[in-house]
C-alpha positions in Angstrom: -55.8 61.5 12.9 -52.8 61.5 10.0 -52.6 65.3 10.5 -52.8 65.1 14.4 -50.1 62.5 14.7 -47.8 64.8 12.8 -48.8 67.9 14.6 -48.3 66.2 18.0 -45.1 64.7 17.3 -43.8 68.1 15.9 -44.8 69.8 19.1 -42.7 67.3 21.1 -39.6 69.0 19.3 -40.4 71.9 21.4 -39.3 69.8 24.3 -36.7 67.4 23.2 -34.8 69.5 20.5 -33.2 72.1 22.6 -32.7 69.9 25.5 -30.9 67.1 23.0 -28.9 70.0 21.2 -27.6 71.4 24.7 -26.6 67.8 25.8 -24.7 67.0 22.7 -22.9 70.3 22.7 -21.8 69.6 26.2 -20.9 66.0 25.9 -17.4 65.2 26.7 -15.1 63.8 23.7 -14.1 60.3 24.3 -10.4 59.5 22.8 -11.7 55.7 22.0 -15.2 56.3 20.8 -15.3 60.0 19.9 -18.4 62.0 20.2 -20.5 62.8 17.2 -19.7 59.9 15.2 -20.6 57.6 18.6 -23.9 59.2 18.9 -24.8 58.8 15.2 -23.8 55.0 15.3 -26.1 54.5 18.6 -29.1 56.4 17.1 -29.2 55.0 13.7 -30.4 51.4 14.8 -33.1 52.8 16.9 -34.4 54.8 14.0 -34.4 51.8 11.8 -36.2 49.6 14.3 -38.9 52.3 14.7 -39.4 52.5 11.1 -39.9 48.6 11.0 -42.2 48.7 13.9 -44.7 51.0 12.0 -45.2 48.2 9.6 -46.9 45.9 12.3 -49.7 48.1 12.3 -53.0 46.7 10.5 -56.2 48.1 8.8 -58.2 46.1 11.0 -57.2 47.9 14.2 -59.4 50.5 15.5 -58.3 53.9 14.2 -57.6 55.4 17.5 -55.2 52.1 18.4 -53.4 52.8 14.9 -53.1 56.5 15.8 -51.6 55.7 19.2 -49.2 53.2 18.0 -47.9 55.4 15.3 -47.6 58.3 17.5 -45.6 56.5 20.1 -43.2 54.9 17.5 -42.8 58.6 15.9 -42.1 59.8 19.3 -39.2 57.3 19.7 -38.1 57.8 16.3 -38.0 61.5 16.2 -36.0 61.5 19.8 -33.2 59.4 18.2 -33.6 61.2 14.6 -32.9 64.6 16.6 -29.8 63.2 18.2 -28.5 61.7 14.6 -29.3 65.1 13.0 -27.5 67.3 15.4 -24.7 64.9 15.8 -24.3 64.7 12.0 -24.7 68.4 11.5 -21.9 69.0 14.1 -19.5 66.8 12.7 -20.0 67.7 9.4 -19.4 71.6 9.9 -16.3 70.5 11.8 -14.8 68.2 9.2 -15.8 70.5 6.4 -14.9 74.1 7.9 -14.9 76.2 5.0 -17.3 77.4 2.7 -16.1 76.0 -0.5 -16.0 72.6 1.4 -19.4 72.8 2.7 -20.9 73.4 -0.8 -18.9 70.4 -2.3 -20.2 68.1 0.4 -23.8 69.3 0.0 -23.8 68.4 -3.8 -22.5 65.0 -3.0 -24.9 64.7 -0.3 -27.7 65.7 -2.8 -26.5 63.0 -5.3 -26.5 60.2 -2.3 -29.8 61.3 -0.7 -31.7 61.5 -3.9 -30.4 58.0 -4.9 -31.9 56.8 -1.8 -35.1 58.7 -1.9 -35.6 57.4 -5.2 -36.1 54.0 -4.0 -38.0 55.2 -0.7 -40.6 57.4 -3.2 -40.5 54.7 -5.9 -42.6 52.3 -3.5 -45.5 54.7 -2.6 -45.8 56.0 -6.3 -46.3 52.6 -7.8 -48.4 51.4 -4.4 -50.6 54.6 -4.3 -51.2 56.1 -7.5 -53.3 54.3 -10.1 -54.3 50.7 -9.1 -54.1 50.2 -5.2 -55.3 46.5 -5.0 -52.0 45.0 -4.1 -52.1 42.8 -1.2 -50.8 44.1 2.4 -48.0 41.7 2.6 -46.7 42.6 -0.7 -46.7 46.1 0.3 -45.2 45.4 3.9 -42.6 43.4 2.4 -41.4 46.2 -0.2 -41.5 48.7 2.5 -39.2 46.2 4.6 -36.8 46.1 2.0 -36.6 50.0 1.6 -35.9 50.2 5.3 -33.2 47.3 5.1 -31.5 49.2 2.1 -31.5 52.5 4.3 -29.9 50.5 7.2 -27.3 49.0 5.0 -26.5 52.6 3.9 -26.4 53.9 7.4 -24.1 51.1 8.4 -21.7 51.6 5.5 -21.4 55.3 6.1 -21.0 55.3 9.7 -18.2 52.5 9.5 -15.9 54.8 7.4 -16.4 58.3 8.9 -13.7 59.7 10.9 -14.1 61.8 14.3 -10.6 63.4 14.7 -9.5 64.8 18.1 -8.3 68.0 16.3 -12.0 68.9 15.5 -12.4 69.6 19.3 -9.1 71.6 19.9 -11.0 74.8 20.2 -14.5 76.0 21.1 -16.0 73.0 22.6 -18.3 73.0 25.6 -18.3 70.2 28.2 -20.1 69.6 31.4 -23.4 69.9 32.9 -26.0 72.3 31.9 -25.8 75.6 33.8 -29.2 77.4 33.6 -27.9 80.9 34.1 -25.2 80.3 31.1 -27.7 78.4 29.0 -30.0 81.7 29.4 -27.2 83.8 28.4 -26.5 81.6 25.4 -30.1 81.6 24.1 -30.5 85.2 24.4 -27.2 86.0 22.8 -28.2 83.7 19.8 -31.6 85.4 19.4 -29.9 88.8 19.6 -27.9 87.9 16.3 -29.6 89.6 13.2 -28.2 86.9 11.0 -30.1 84.4 13.4 -33.4 85.9 13.2 -33.2 86.5 9.3 -32.3 83.0 8.8 -35.0 81.6 11.1 -37.6 83.6 9.5 -36.3 82.4 5.9 -36.3 78.7 7.3 -39.9 79.0 8.8 -41.2 80.2 5.5 -39.5 79.6 2.2 -39.4 75.9 1.6 -41.7 74.6 4.5 -44.2 73.1 1.9 -41.6 70.6 0.7 -42.3 69.0 4.1 -45.2 67.6 2.4 -44.2 67.9 -1.2 -44.4 64.2 -2.1 -47.8 63.6 -0.3 -49.4 66.7 -2.5 -47.6 65.2 -5.6 -49.3 62.0 -5.0 -52.5 63.5 -4.7 -51.9 65.7 -7.7 -51.1 62.8 -9.8 -53.7 60.3 -8.9 -56.6 62.7 -9.0 -56.0 65.6 -11.1 -53.9 64.3 -13.8 -55.2 60.7 -13.3 -52.0 58.9 -14.3 -50.4 55.6 -13.8 -47.9 54.6 -11.3 -45.1 54.3 -14.0 -45.8 57.8 -15.3 -46.1 59.4 -11.7 -42.5 57.8 -11.2 -41.2 59.4 -14.6 -42.7 62.8 -13.5 -40.8 62.5 -9.9 -37.5 61.1 -11.2 -36.8 62.7 -14.5 -36.5 66.4 -13.4 -34.1 65.3 -10.8 -32.1 63.3 -13.3 -31.8 66.7 -15.1 -30.8 68.6 -12.1 -28.0 66.0 -11.2 -26.3 67.4 -14.5 -26.3 70.8 -13.2 -25.8 70.2 -9.6 -22.0 70.8 -9.6 -22.6 74.1 -11.6 -25.1 75.1 -8.9 -22.3 74.5 -6.4 -20.1 76.9 -8.4 -22.6 79.5 -8.6 -23.0 79.5 -4.6 -19.3 79.5 -4.2 -18.9 82.6 -6.6 -21.8 84.7 -6.1 -22.5 84.1 -2.4 -25.3 82.1 -0.7 -27.6 84.8 -0.1 -27.5 86.2 -3.6 -27.8 82.5 -5.2 -31.0 81.8 -3.2 -32.7 85.0 -4.4 -32.0 83.5 -8.1 -33.1 80.0 -7.2 -36.5 81.4 -6.0 -37.4 82.4 -9.6 -37.5 79.1 -11.3 -38.9 77.5 -8.1 -42.0 79.9 -8.1 -42.4 79.9 -12.1 -42.4 76.3 -12.1 -45.3 76.1 -9.4 -47.1 78.7 -11.1 -47.0 76.5 -14.3 -47.9 73.3 -12.4 -51.4 74.9 -11.4 -52.4 74.7 -14.9 -51.0 71.4 -15.5 -53.5 68.7 -16.7 -50.9 65.7 -18.0 -48.0 63.9 -16.5 -45.8 65.2 -19.5 -46.7 69.0 -18.5 -46.1 68.1 -14.7 -42.7 66.7 -15.7 -41.6 69.9 -17.3 -42.9 72.0 -14.4 -40.9 70.0 -11.9 -37.7 70.7 -13.7 -37.3 74.4 -12.9 -39.0 73.8 -9.5 -36.1 71.2 -8.5 -33.5 73.2 -10.0 -34.6 76.3 -8.2 -35.0 74.1 -5.0 -31.5 72.6 -5.2 -29.9 76.0 -5.8 -31.6 77.3 -2.6 -30.8 74.3 -0.6 -26.9 74.4 -1.7 -26.6 77.8 -0.9 -28.4 77.2 2.6 -25.7 74.7 3.7 -22.7 77.4 4.0 -25.2 80.1 5.2 -26.7 78.1 7.9 -23.2 77.0 9.0 -22.1 80.5 8.8 -24.3 81.2 11.7 -22.6 78.9 14.0 -19.2 80.4 12.9 -20.3 83.9 13.7 -21.4 82.8 17.2 -18.3 81.2 17.9 -16.3 84.1 16.7 -18.3 86.3 19.0 -18.4 84.1 22.0 -15.4 81.6 21.7 -17.5 78.7 21.9 -19.3 76.3 19.4 -22.9 75.7 20.1 -23.8 73.9 16.9 -26.4 71.6 18.9 -28.1 74.5 20.3 -28.3 76.7 17.3 -29.6 73.8 15.3 -32.1 72.9 17.9 -33.5 76.4 18.1 -33.7 76.8 14.4 -35.8 73.5 14.6 -37.9 74.6 17.2 -39.0 77.7 15.5 -39.7 76.0 12.2 -41.4 73.2 13.8 -44.9 74.6 13.9 -44.9 75.6 10.3 -43.7 72.3 9.4 -46.5 70.5 11.3 -48.9 72.9 10.1 -48.0 71.9 6.6 -49.6 68.6 6.6 -52.9 70.0 8.2 -53.0 72.9 5.7 -52.7 70.3 2.8 -55.4 68.1 4.1 -57.4 71.2 5.4 -57.4 73.0 2.0 -58.6 69.8 0.2 -61.2 69.0 2.8 -62.7 72.8 2.5 -62.8 72.2 -1.4 -64.9 69.0 -0.9 -62.1 66.1 -1.2 -63.6 62.6 -0.2 -60.9 59.8 0.0 -63.6 57.2 -0.4 -64.6 58.6 -3.9 -62.6 57.3 -7.1 -63.9 60.5 -8.9 -63.6 63.9 -7.1 -65.4 66.8 -7.8 -64.1 69.8 -9.9 -64.2 71.7 -6.6 -61.9 69.1 -4.7 -59.5 68.9 -7.7 -59.1 72.7 -7.8 -58.4 72.3 -3.8 -55.6 69.9 -4.7 -54.3 72.2 -7.3 -54.2 75.1 -4.8 -52.6 73.0 -1.9 -50.0 71.5 -4.5 -48.8 74.8 -6.4 -50.2 77.8 -4.8 -49.4 77.3 -1.3 -45.4 76.8 -2.0 -45.4 80.0 -4.0 -47.0 82.1 -1.2 -44.5 80.5 1.6 -41.6 81.0 -0.8 -42.2 84.8 -1.4 -42.9 85.2 2.3 -39.5 83.6 3.1 -37.8 86.2 0.8 -38.6 89.0 3.1 -36.4 88.0 6.2 -33.8 87.0 3.9 -33.6 90.2 2.2 -32.3 91.5 5.7 -29.9 88.9 6.3 -26.7 90.6 7.1 -24.1 87.7 5.9 -23.1 88.6 2.4 -20.5 87.3 0.2 -17.6 89.1 2.1 -18.6 88.1 5.3 -19.1 84.5 4.1 -15.6 84.5 3.4 -14.2 85.9 6.3 -16.5 83.4 8.6 -15.1 80.6 6.2 -11.6 81.6 6.9 -12.1 81.9 10.7 -13.8 78.5 10.8 -10.5 76.9 8.8 -8.3 78.6 11.2 -10.1 77.3 14.2 -10.3 73.6 13.1 -6.9 73.5 11.2 -4.6 75.8 13.1 -2.6 78.9 12.1 -5.3 81.4 13.9 -4.3 84.6 15.1 -7.2 84.7 17.5 -7.1 81.1 18.5 -8.5 80.7 22.0 -9.8 84.0 22.2 -13.1 85.5 21.1 -13.4 88.6 18.8 -15.1 91.5 20.6 
């Protein structure tokens, strides 16, 4: 049921993501309320309310009723989450038009998001690893505290962001949807070699991270058989160490280029997972996750400017900016793989004989958890390097697109108002 919920709601992305992306692209800028910032402020409260509504479900309900309630809540959450994410990406790329700015912001964003996720993951680590006999009302109160904490961060952030009119000086699309133009835009994007290569990489390389924490919990609870405190240390200590080198990772991306940095980052990522397959205590797990997280964050830091370069390249070719459409198409392409990750993990575990009602799992079931947690990410990462190898945007092209974007947002562009052939 849990895997089916995620599969269905990700299929929903096939419908709502492209439509929402197009509508956001074409929404008119309001001098009083702005554009992207207004959409972020409207959508965030609905996201928080849907998260809170999920806590109303009770174990005493029939399984199908729980399934239906969570599915509806996820549908609503996902719709507003798409609005928020597309608006955020669009504003982010406008406010930070150059490669260097985008890398710097991504580094800062990694610090902030990991502080938030620390509290978010701290709860299930304590509640689901080891002793799980805590009363339901205690779990609900703790989770509600996490939701309120996130709501406060949304409020504080959205209150101080600026949505400047000069962001929309060039390249904006406004008005209704013209299906002939839309078809032309989509086909033009799909013809871009850089888009196809980046879509393939995004589809594969880090897809298992969608269920990284779920796999981690199963691994720590059944394979390592550790306590909630030890699992928390294994989850947080590697990230604290990676925090120390995040600025260095940003400098690597700036000077070596995003594409090359991803190829460098995948090496410790794969080696860490290979070692994790053989880990048998929480200390070795902690040591394994240090190279995993270092490699992952080098790859994600490099992904920020390389993904934005797609939008800059398309704007240079066509004269108009299509952040929402391109972001939605990438999400649309990646949605099946992301949703399959949950089913893949649970399917492997079930195939190897995992039984959730048993405290002591068989040796075969433990092997299934090891494979789902460690081997699957390695295979996807290796597969993701194939399309990345053919990605045409190298360091020189990154710098050219960065300068083009800076000129379009900040002026002094020789090509302002016209597209490059």
